C-alpha positions in Angstrom: -63.2 7.3 30.1 -63.5 8.1 33.8 -66.6 6.8 35.5 -68.7 9.2 37.4 -70.2 7.5 40.5 -73.6 8.6 41.9 -75.4 5.5 43.2 -74.4 2.5 45.2 -73.5 -0.3 42.9 -71.0 -1.7 40.5 -69.4 0.5 37.8 -67.4 -0.7 34.8 -64.5 1.4 33.4 -62.6 0.5 30.2 -58.9 1.0 30.5 -56.7 1.7 27.5 -54.3 -1.2 26.7 -50.8 -0.2 27.7 -49.0 -2.8 25.5 -48.8 -2.2 21.8 -48.8 -5.0 19.2 -45.5 -5.5 17.3 -46.0 -6.2 13.7 -43.5 -8.6 12.0 -41.4 -6.7 9.4 -41.2 -7.9 5.8 -38.2 -10.1 5.1 -37.8 -10.5 1.4 -38.2 -7.2 -0.4 -35.4 -7.2 -2.8 -33.5 -4.1 -4.2 -31.7 -4.4 -7.5 -29.1 -2.0 -8.7 -27.5 -2.0 -12.2 -27.7 -1.0 -15.8 -31.1 -1.2 -17.5 -32.1 -0.7 -21.1 -30.7 2.6 -22.2 -33.6 3.4 -24.4 -36.6 1.8 -22.7 -36.1 2.9 -19.1 -39.1 5.2 -18.8 -39.0 5.2 -15.0 -35.9 7.4 -15.0 -32.3 6.5 -14.1 -30.9 6.5 -10.6 -34.4 6.4 -9.2 -35.8 3.6 -7.0 -38.9 2.1 -8.6 -41.2 -0.3 -6.8 -42.3 -3.5 -8.6 -44.7 -6.3 -7.8 -44.2 -8.4 -10.9 -42.0 -8.8 -13.9 -44.7 -7.1 -15.9 -44.1 -4.0 -13.8 -40.5 -4.3 -14.7 -41.3 -4.5 -18.4 -43.5 -1.4 -18.2 -40.9 0.6 -16.4 -37.6 -0.7 -17.8 -38.3 -2.4 -21.1 -38.1 -6.0 -20.2 -35.5 -8.6 -21.2 -32.9 -7.9 -23.8 -29.7 -9.2 -25.2 -26.8 -6.9 -25.9 -23.2 -7.1 -26.7 -22.4 -3.7 -25.2 -24.7 -3.3 -22.2 -25.1 -6.0 -19.7 -28.7 -7.3 -19.2 -28.0 -8.8 -15.7 -30.6 -6.7 -13.9 -33.4 -7.5 -16.3 -32.7 -11.2 -16.2 -32.1 -11.3 -12.4 -35.4 -9.5 -11.7 -37.1 -12.0 -14.0 -35.5 -15.0 -12.1 -36.4 -13.4 -8.8 -40.1 -13.4 -9.6 -39.8 -16.8 -11.3 -38.4 -18.4 -8.2 -40.8 -17.0 -5.6 -40.2 -13.2 -5.2 -43.1 -10.9 -5.0 -41.9 -7.4 -4.1 -38.9 -5.5 -5.4 -37.3 -2.1 -6.0 -35.0 -1.4 -9.0 -32.5 1.4 -9.5 -31.6 1.6 -13.1 -28.2 3.0 -14.1 -27.6 4.6 -17.5 -24.8 3.2 -19.6 -22.2 5.7 -20.8 -20.5 6.0 -24.2 -16.8 6.2 -23.8 -14.0 7.0 -26.2 -10.8 5.0 -26.5 -9.2 7.0 -23.7 -12.1 6.5 -21.3 -13.6 9.9 -21.7 -17.4 10.1 -21.5 -18.9 11.3 -24.8 -22.5 10.9 -23.7 -25.1 8.4 -22.8 -26.5 5.7 -25.0 -29.6 7.0 -26.8 -28.3 10.5 -26.7 -25.0 10.2 -28.4 -24.4 10.7 -32.1 -23.4 8.0 -34.6 -25.8 5.4 -33.4 -28.2 5.2 -36.3 -29.0 1.9 -38.1 -29.8 1.5 -41.7 -29.8 -1.7 -43.7 -30.6 -2.3 -47.4 -32.3 -5.4 -48.5 -30.3 -7.0 -51.4 -32.2 -6.8 -54.6 -32.2 -7.7 -58.3 -30.9 -6.0 -60.3 -28.0 -4.7 -58.2 -28.4 -1.2 -56.9 -32.2 -1.4 -56.4 -33.9 -2.2 -53.1 -35.7 -1.0 -50.0 -33.8 0.7 -47.2 -35.1 -0.1 -43.7 -34.0 2.1 -40.8 -34.7 1.3 -37.2 -36.8 4.0 -35.5 -34.5 3.9 -32.5 -31.0 2.4 -31.9 -31.3 -1.3 -31.4 -28.8 -2.5 -28.8 -30.7 -5.6 -27.8 -31.2 -8.6 -30.0 -30.6 -8.1 -33.7 -33.7 -6.7 -35.6 -34.5 -9.0 -38.5 -36.3 -7.8 -41.5 -37.4 -10.5 -43.9 -38.8 -10.2 -47.4 -40.9 -13.3 -48.1 -43.5 -14.8 -50.4 -42.6 -12.8 -53.5 -45.4 -13.0 -56.0 -47.2 -11.1 -58.8 -49.8 -8.6 -57.8 -51.6 -9.1 -61.2 -53.2 -12.3 -62.4 -52.2 -11.5 -66.0 -49.7 -14.0 -67.6 -46.1 -12.8 -67.2 -46.9 -10.2 -64.5 -44.0 -8.9 -62.6 -43.1 -10.3 -59.1 -43.9 -7.1 -57.3 -45.9 -8.2 -54.2 -44.4 -9.6 -51.1 -44.7 -9.8 -47.3 -42.5 -8.0 -44.8 -41.8 -9.7 -41.4 -39.9 -7.8 -38.7 -38.8 -9.5 -35.5 -37.2 -7.7 -32.6 -36.9 -9.9 -29.5 -40.4 -11.0 -28.6 -42.0 -8.3 -30.8 -43.2 -9.3 -34.3 -44.7 -7.1 -37.0 -46.1 -8.5 -40.2 -47.1 -6.6 -43.3 -48.6 -8.7 -46.0 -49.4 -7.8 -49.6 -46.9 -5.0 -50.0 -46.6 -3.9 -53.6 -43.7 -2.1 -55.3 -45.7 -1.1 -58.4 -49.4 -0.3 -58.7 -51.8 0.6 -56.0 -50.2 3.4 -53.9 -52.1 2.3 -50.8 -50.2 -1.0 -50.9 -46.8 0.7 -51.4 -44.2 0.1 -48.6 -44.4 3.7 -47.3 -48.2 3.4 -47.0 -48.3 -0.1 -45.6 -45.4 0.2 -43.2 -44.6 3.8 -42.5 -48.1 5.2 -42.3 -49.7 2.2 -40.5 -48.6 0.3 -37.4 -44.8 -0.2 -37.5 -43.2 0.9 -34.3 -39.9 -0.6 -35.2 -38.8 0.6 -38.6 -39.4 3.0 -41.4 -38.8 2.2 -45.0 -37.5 4.3 -47.9 -36.6 3.7 -51.6 -32.9 3.4 -52.3 -31.1 6.7 -53.1 -32.1 8.1 -56.5 -35.0 5.6 -57.0 -38.6 5.4 -56.2 -40.6 2.6 -54.8 -40.8 1.1 -58.3 -37.5 -0.7 -57.7 -37.5 -4.5 -57.7 -36.9 -6.6 -54.6 -35.6 -10.1 -54.1 -37.5 -12.8 -52.4 -36.4 -14.2 -49.1 -34.0 -11.4 -48.5 -33.1 -10.8 -44.9 -31.1 -8.2 -43.0 -30.2 -7.9 -39.3 -29.9 -4.7 -37.4 -27.4 -4.6 -34.6 -25.7 -1.8 -32.8 -22.3 -0.7 -34.1 -20.3 1.9 -32.2 -18.0 4.2 -34.1 -14.4 3.0 -34.3 -12.6 3.5 -31.0 -15.7 3.8 -28.9 -17.1 1.5 -26.3 -19.4 1.3 -23.3 -17.6 0.4 -20.1 -18.7 -0.7 -16.6 -18.1 2.2 -14.1 -18.0 1.3 -10.4 -18.8 4.9 -9.5 -22.2 4.5 -11.1 -23.0 2.0 -8.4 -21.2 3.7 -5.5 -23.2 6.9 -6.0 -26.5 4.9 -5.5 -25.3 3.8 -2.0 -24.6 7.3 -0.8 -26.8 9.0 1.9 -30.0 10.7 0.8 -30.2 8.9 -2.5 -33.5 7.6 -3.9 -32.8 4.0 -2.6 -31.6 5.3 0.7 -35.0 7.0 1.2 -36.8 3.7 0.7 -37.9 2.9 4.3 -37.4 -0.8 4.2 -36.0 -3.5 1.9 -34.3 -6.7 3.0 -32.2 -8.0 0.2 -29.7 -6.1 -1.8 -28.4 -7.2 -5.2 -25.9 -5.9 -7.8 -26.4 -8.7 -10.3 -23.3 -9.9 -12.1 -21.0 -7.4 -10.4 -18.0 -8.7 -8.4 -16.0 -5.5 -8.4 -14.5 -5.0 -4.9 -15.3 -1.3 -4.8 -18.9 -1.9 -5.7 -19.3 -4.9 -3.4 -17.7 -3.1 -0.5 -20.1 -0.1 -1.0 -23.1 -2.4 -1.3 -22.2 -4.3 1.9 -21.7 -1.0 3.8 -25.1 0.2 2.6 -26.7 -3.1 3.5 -25.4 -2.8 7.1 -26.7 0.7 7.4 -30.1 -0.3 6.1 -30.3 -3.5 8.1 -30.5 -5.4 4.8 -28.7 -8.5 3.6 -26.7 -8.5 0.3 -26.8 -11.5 -2.0 -23.7 -11.4 -4.1 -22.4 -13.0 -7.3 -18.9 -14.4 -8.0 -16.8 -13.2 -10.9 -18.2 -14.8 -14.0 -14.8 -16.4 -14.8 -14.5 -18.0 -11.4 -14.2 -21.8 -11.4 -14.8 -24.5 -8.8 -11.1 -25.5 -8.8 -7.8 -24.7 -10.5 -5.9 -21.4 -10.7 -9.1 -19.3 -11.0 -11.0 -21.1 -8.3 -13.5 -19.1 -6.3 -12.0 -19.9 -3.0 -8.7 -18.3 -4.1 -10.6 -15.2 -5.3 -12.4 -15.0 -2.0 -9.2 -14.1 -0.1 -9.5 -10.5 -1.5 -13.4 -10.3 -1.3 -14.9 -7.8 1.1 -16.2 -9.4 4.3 -19.5 -8.7 6.1 -22.0 -10.5 8.3 -24.7 -8.9 6.2 -23.9 -10.7 3.0 -23.5 -14.1 1.4 -22.0 -15.2 -1.9 -23.4 -17.9 -4.2 -21.5 -19.8 -6.8 -21.4 -20.6 -9.8 -23.2 -18.9 -12.7 -26.2 -20.9 -14.0 -27.2 -22.0 -17.5 -30.6 -20.8 -18.8 -32.5 -20.4 -22.0 -32.6 -16.9 -23.5 -36.3 -16.3 -24.0 -35.6 -13.9 -26.8 -33.2 -15.9 -28.9 -33.9 -19.4 -27.5 -30.1 -19.9 -27.2 -28.3 -21.0 -24.0 -26.8 -18.3 -21.9 -25.2 -18.0 -18.5 -26.7 -15.9 -15.7 -25.5 -14.7 -12.3 -27.1 -16.7 -9.5 -28.2 -13.9 -7.2 -31.6 -13.3 -8.8 -32.5 -17.0 -8.6 -31.3 -17.2 -5.0 -33.2 -14.0 -3.9 -36.4 -15.7 -5.2 -35.6 -18.8 -3.1 -35.1 -16.6 0.0 -38.6 -15.1 -0.6 -40.2 -18.5 -1.2 -38.5 -20.0 1.9 -39.6 -17.0 4.0 -43.2 -17.4 2.9 -43.4 -21.2 3.4 -41.2 -21.7 6.5 -40.0 -18.4 7.9 -36.9 -16.2 7.8 -35.4 -18.5 10.5 -35.2 -21.4 8.0 -32.0 -21.6 6.0 -32.8 -20.9 2.3 -31.1 -24.0 1.2 -31.7 -27.8 0.9 -33.5 -30.2 -1.4 -36.7 -28.1 -1.3 -35.0 -25.1 -2.9 -35.2 -26.3 -6.5 -34.3 -23.4 -8.8 -36.6 -22.7 -11.7 -35.6 -21.6 -15.2 -32.1 -23.2 -15.2 -30.6 -26.4 -16.6 -27.9 -26.3 -14.0 -24.5 -24.8 -13.1 -22.0 -23.9 -15.8 -19.5 -26.6 -16.5 -16.6 -24.8 -14.8 -18.7 -24.7 -11.6 -19.4 -28.4 -11.3 -17.9 -30.0 -8.2 -17.9 -33.0 -5.9 -18.5 -33.2 -2.2 -14.9 -32.8 -1.1 -14.4 -29.8 -3.3 -17.5 -28.2 -1.9 -16.1 -28.8 1.6 -13.2 -26.5 0.6 -15.5 -23.8 -0.8 -17.8 -24.1 2.2 -15.0 -23.2 4.6 -14.2 -20.2 2.3 -17.7 -18.8 2.8 -18.9 -19.8 -0.7 -22.4 -21.1 -0.9 -22.7 -23.6 -3.7 -25.5 -24.3 -6.2 -25.5 -28.1 -7.0 -27.5 -30.3 -9.3 -28.6 -33.7 -7.9 -30.2 -36.5 -9.9 -33.9 -36.7 -9.5 -34.0 -33.3 -7.7 -32.6 -30.6 -10.0 -30.5 -27.6 -9.1 -30.7 -26.5 -5.5 -29.1 -24.1 -3.1 -26.6 -26.1 -1.1 -25.0 -23.6 1.3 -26.1 -21.1 4.0 -23.1 -19.3 5.2 -22.4 -15.6 5.5 -19.2 -13.9 4.3 -17.7 -14.1 7.8 -18.3 -17.8 8.4 -14.6 -18.5 8.8 -14.1 -15.7 11.3 -14.5 -16.9 14.9 -15.1 -13.3 16.0 -18.5 -13.4 14.1 -19.5 -16.9 15.2 -23.0 -15.7 16.1 -23.4 -14.6 12.5 -22.0 -17.6 10.8 -25.2 -18.7 9.2 -27.5 -16.8 6.8 -30.8 -17.6 8.7 -29.3 -16.5 12.0 -28.1 -13.2 10.7 -31.4 -12.6 8.8 -33.4 -13.5 11.9 -31.5 -10.9 13.9 -32.1 -8.3 11.2 -35.8 -9.2 11.1 -36.1 -8.7 14.9 -34.3 -5.3 14.6 -36.5 -4.1 11.8 -39.7 -5.3 13.5 -38.9 -3.7 16.9 -37.6 -0.5 15.2 -40.8 0.0 13.3 -43.3 -1.0 16.0 -41.8 0.8 19.0 -42.0 4.3 17.7 -45.0 4.9 20.0 -42.5 4.8 22.9 -41.0 8.2 21.9 -42.1 11.0 24.1 -43.8 8.7 26.6 -43.0 9.3 30.3 -39.8 7.3 30.9 -40.7 5.3 34.0 -42.0 1.9 35.2 -45.4 2.0 33.5 -43.6 2.5 30.1 -41.1 -0.2 30.8 -43.9 -2.6 31.7 -45.7 -1.8 28.5 -42.5 -2.3 26.5 -41.8 -5.6 28.1 -45.3 -6.8 27.5 -45.3 -5.8 23.8 -41.9 -7.5 23.1 -42.6 -10.6 25.1 -45.9 -11.1 23.3 -44.1 -10.8 20.0 -41.3 -13.1 21.0 -43.8 -15.7 22.3 -45.6 -15.7 19.0 -42.2 -16.5 17.3 -41.5 -19.3 19.8 -44.9 -20.8 19.1 -44.1 -20.8 15.4 -40.9 -22.8 16.0 -38.6 -19.9 15.2 -36.5 -20.1 18.4 -34.6 -22.8 20.3 -35.6 -24.0 23.6 -38.2 -26.3 25.2 -40.0 -23.4 26.9 -40.2 -19.6 26.4 -37.7 -18.8 29.2 -35.1 -20.9 27.3 -35.9 -19.2 24.0 -35.9 -15.5 24.8 -35.5 -12.9 27.5 -36.7 -9.3 27.6 -35.4 -6.7 30.1 -36.5 -3.1 30.4 -36.5 -1.9 34.0 -34.5 0.0 36.5 -31.5 -2.3 35.9 -31.3 -1.3 32.2 -32.4 2.3 32.5 -30.7 4.2 35.2 -31.8 7.5 36.7 -29.1 9.2 34.6 -30.6 7.6 31.5 -34.0 8.8 32.5 -32.7 12.3 32.9 -31.3 12.2 29.4 -34.5 10.8 28.0 -33.0 7.3 27.2 -34.8 4.0 27.7 -32.7 0.9 27.3 -34.2 -2.4 26.1 -32.4 -5.7 26.1 -33.8 -8.6 24.0 -31.9 -11.9 23.9 -33.0 -14.9 21.9 -31.8 -18.4 21.0 -31.8 -18.7 17.2 -32.2 -21.9 15.3 -29.1 -23.0 13.5 -29.1 -25.2 10.4 -28.1 -28.8 10.6 -25.2 -28.3 8.3 -23.4 -31.5 9.0 -25.4 -34.6 9.7 -23.3 -37.5 11.1 -24.8 -41.0 10.9 -23.2 -43.7 13.0 -23.8 -47.3 12.0 -23.0 -50.3 14.2 -23.4 -53.9 13.2 -24.8 -56.4 15.7 -22.5 -59.4 16.1 -23.6 -63.0 16.6 -27.0 -62.6 15.0 -28.3 -65.5 13.0 -31.0 -65.5 10.4 -34.4 -66.8 11.5 -35.2 -70.3 10.3 
């Protein structure tokens, strides 16, 4: 406030700070786009949903699942993201469509007809038994209904074997109903014990024309699994993805995310749309190879890369990884992008976005290593490296690590400044930080006081990055330059309300090739 003077002496006036602090933008918020569980996606399809843990994903999208008709890449990639260091994500779930043999859309899974599941437990004598029906279509792991521990409900000699236990397993969910009785106490009958109590998975009914007095065999087991009508299928549709990347969509309205993933998708139309979207949003796309790509031979990934879309805002990682299905405990293959996105996040948190997310410290969790067709030696990786393929390698005593840090334009000299992943991500980080923190400049008087405030703000921010070791150079003047004055903003610019700011920086580049020279000293003798 202005000081009013009235007596001889010293007055103190507090002046407002002309410079404004620039806050560093986040660097590892990941956005996932792909098909999610058609029946358990409660968050709504084609809507960006914010998540901070895999538990959040389970609540909104139904968690992990295994299916022969709908890919589960998004669920598993989100899981691996959080497993490997991620902490903040957005997910856009796409709804699978039911297609006829000619490719015509009949409906969406969950809403189409002909997808009911009924199974009869084999019994003795033939023709009798219990009919279990899933309460909803089961397109994930098979639903298993087991009849076990068959025994008499009466202690009298010769009593019928009419009491048993029912165990239902559906992925990680288990329901157990003990002491179910076919004959006798109605409160112990299957409809009373299962239908009217706690089962969320099945309902039970007597076989057609019979009551619950029918006999049942011990240790009977039946599996529910989805069976589409003859000639029907669910098919991947590139347009489902492309629509998400249009202007004014739910994901487009998310103010900031840094990493974009379309797990398991290598379709050129989708990849091209994703890269274009990432460029517009100042994000970086982490891409997967075709699942059939190999390290060498006719289907080698370097040959496939010749037709792959190029962008300085993306990188591809190879190969697929082996993991254990937490639902079935069997071995499965998973696209690498979710693992790698977690490594990006972990590296950003421990070292900074300027550090390449690669090296011996990037051990991947929840994998036993690359698929056998993706194994390679050093010379072969040299070929893939030059083709802009970042490899995942397993080393004895270390585990599986990220062993590459090149963008998709690494072999193009015109984009030499964006050859490496950390350099390009550092540039995007600076752009996002300055864009978000310089909004106060709008509508300020466009003259020297404003230019000085802008320079002070940016120089302070860049100096903090230099002190963190994020820039090259022995001193700040070697590491960065900030210009905003009459040489960058002309009178004509001022007349049009434009202020021009130039920020130059010297990024750190990874030591990709380490050359060790060894010389032997001649004429040396061993000490006596």
